[in-house]
C-alpha positions as CSV (number, residue, x, y, z in Angstrom):
1,M,11.8,13.5,-1.0
2,K,13.2,11.3,-3.8
3,K,13.9,8.6,-1.4
4,F,10.4,8.8,0.0
5,M,8.9,8.6,-3.5
6,Q,11.2,5.6,-4.4
7,E,10.0,3.8,-1.3
8,F,6.4,4.5,-2.1
9,K,6.9,3.3,-5.7
10,T,8.5,0.1,-4.4
11,F,5.7,-0.4,-1.9
12,I,2.9,0.2,-4.4
13,S,4.4,-2.0,-7.1
14,R,4.7,-5.0,-4.9
15,G,2.7,-8.0,-5.8
16,N,0.7,-8.0,-2.6
17,V,-0.6,-4.4,-3.0
18,I,-1.6,-5.0,-6.6
19,D,-3.3,-8.3,-5.7
20,L,-5.2,-6.5,-3.0
21,A,-6.3,-3.8,-5.3
22,V,-7.5,-6.3,-7.9
23,G,-9.3,-8.2,-5.2
24,M,-11.0,-5.1,-3.9
25,I,-12.2,-4.2,-7.4
26,I,-13.5,-7.8,-8.1
27,G,-15.1,-7.9,-4.6
28,S,-17.0,-4.7,-5.2
29,A,-18.2,-5.9,-8.6
30,F,-19.2,-9.3,-7.0
31,T,-21.0,-7.4,-4.2
32,A,-23.1,-5.6,-6.8
33,I,-24.0,-8.9,-8.4
34,V,-25.0,-10.4,-5.1
35,T,-27.1,-7.4,-4.1
36,S,-28.9,-7.7,-7.4
37,V,-29.6,-11.4,-6.8
38,V,-30.9,-10.7,-3.3
39,N,-33.0,-7.6,-4.2
40,D,-34.3,-8.8,-7.6
41,I,-34.6,-12.5,-7.2
42,L,-34.5,-13.8,-3.7
43,M,-36.5,-11.1,-1.8
44,P,-39.4,-11.2,-4.2
45,L,-39.5,-15.0,-3.8
46,I,-39.3,-14.8,-0.1
47,G,-42.0,-12.1,-0.1
48,T,-44.2,-14.3,-2.2
49,I,-43.8,-17.2,0.1
50,M,-44.5,-15.0,3.0
51,G,-47.8,-13.9,1.5
52,G,-46.8,-11.0,-0.8
53,I,-44.8,-9.1,1.8
54,N,-42.1,-6.8,0.4
55,L,-39.3,-7.2,3.0
56,S,-37.7,-4.0,2.0
57,S,-40.8,-2.1,3.1
58,L,-41.0,-3.7,6.5
59,S,-40.6,-1.0,9.1
60,F,-42.0,0.5,12.2
61,E,-42.6,4.1,13.5
62,V,-41.0,5.6,16.5
63,P,-43.5,8.2,17.7
64,W,-41.1,10.2,19.9
65,N,-39.1,12.7,18.0
66,L,-37.9,16.2,18.9
67,A,-39.0,17.6,15.6
68,G,-42.5,16.2,16.1
69,D,-42.5,14.0,13.0
70,P,-42.4,10.2,13.6
71,V,-39.2,8.4,12.7
72,R,-39.5,5.3,10.5
73,I,-37.1,2.4,11.2
74,Y,-36.7,0.1,8.1
75,Y,-35.7,-3.3,9.5
76,G,-36.6,-5.0,6.2
77,L,-33.6,-3.2,4.6
78,F,-31.4,-4.5,7.4
79,L,-32.7,-8.1,6.8
80,Q,-31.7,-7.6,3.1
81,A,-28.2,-6.5,4.1
82,V,-27.9,-9.5,6.3
83,L,-28.9,-11.8,3.5
84,N,-26.4,-10.1,1.2
85,F,-23.7,-10.7,3.7
86,L,-24.6,-14.3,4.2
87,I,-24.5,-15.0,0.5
88,V,-21.2,-13.2,0.0
89,A,-19.7,-15.0,3.0
90,F,-20.9,-18.4,1.6
91,C,-19.5,-17.7,-1.8
92,I,-16.1,-16.7,-0.4
93,F,-16.1,-19.8,1.8
94,M,-16.7,-22.0,-1.2
95,I,-13.9,-20.2,-3.2
96,V,-11.5,-20.6,-0.3
97,K,-12.5,-24.3,0.1
98,V,-11.8,-24.9,-3.6
99,I,-8.4,-23.1,-3.4
100,N,-7.5,-25.1,-0.3
101,K,-8.2,-28.4,-2.2
102,F,-5.8,-27.3,-5.0
103,I,-3.1,-26.4,-2.5
104,K,-3.5,-29.7,-0.6
105,K,-3.0,-31.6,-3.8
106,K,0.2,-29.7,-4.6
107,E,1.5,-30.4,-1.1
108,A,0.5,-34.1,-1.2
109,A,3.0,-34.8,-4.0
110,P,6.4,-34.7,-2.4
111,A,9.3,-33.4,-4.5
112,K,11.8,-36.0,-5.7
113,P,15.1,-35.5,-4.0
114,T,17.8,-33.8,-5.9
115,K,21.1,-35.6,-6.9
116,D,22.9,-33.8,-4.0
117,Q,20.3,-35.0,-1.5
118,E,20.6,-38.6,-2.8
119,L,24.4,-38.5,-2.6
120,L,24.2,-37.1,1.0
121,T,21.8,-39.9,1.9
122,E,24.1,-42.5,0.5
123,I,27.1,-41.0,2.4
124,R,25.1,-40.8,5.6
125,D,24.1,-44.5,5.2
126,L,27.7,-45.6,4.5
127,L,29.0,-43.7,7.6
128,K,26.4,-45.3,9.7
129,A,27.4,-48.8,8.4
130,Q,31.1,-48.0,9.1
131,A,30.4,-46.7,12.5
132,K,28.3,-49.8,13.3
133,A,31.1,-52.1,11.9
134,Q,33.7,-50.3,14.0
135,G,31.6,-50.4,17.0
136,I,31.4,-54.2,16.7
137,V,35.1,-54.5,16.2
138,L,35.7,-52.2,19.2
139,E,33.4,-54.3,21.4
140,E,35.2,-57.5,20.3
141,K,38.5,-55.9,21.2
142,K,37.2,-54.9,24.6
143,A,35.9,-58.4,25.3
144,E,39.3,-59.8,24.3
145,E,41.1,-57.4,26.6
146,K,38.8,-58.3,29.6
147,E,39.6,-62.0,29.0
148,E,43.3,-61.3,28.9
149,Q,43.1,-59.4,32.2
150,K,41.3,-62.4,33.8
151,V,44.1,-64.7,32.9
């Protein structure tokens, strides 16, 4: 049981889980703000533009019901929920877009090579030069040997 509790403690204290919890809390608070903007600002404006219609009251009755009472379907509330979703999705899109710009800027600046990397590059270049020089010397020797064989 102690091992299980220790594993759970390790899991819950990871940065990813804590970040997720903070994101959920901020997301729920942000959703409340967006809902208020839609319900209290946008929907009245849209209703005014549409001739004083309150979208949240848009509905229709379904006359058939086993209990005998008609059922009312409020599709205006659904329209409000769709508008809430679109606003939240747009805001998240804009936030991700800004974050991606910052990440690209960080990636754009390449890191300066370390001293070890510079030394290794120099060694590689010297070895290439030596190999090339030896290759030329070997080719000259082969040419001389071919000429001697001809004679």
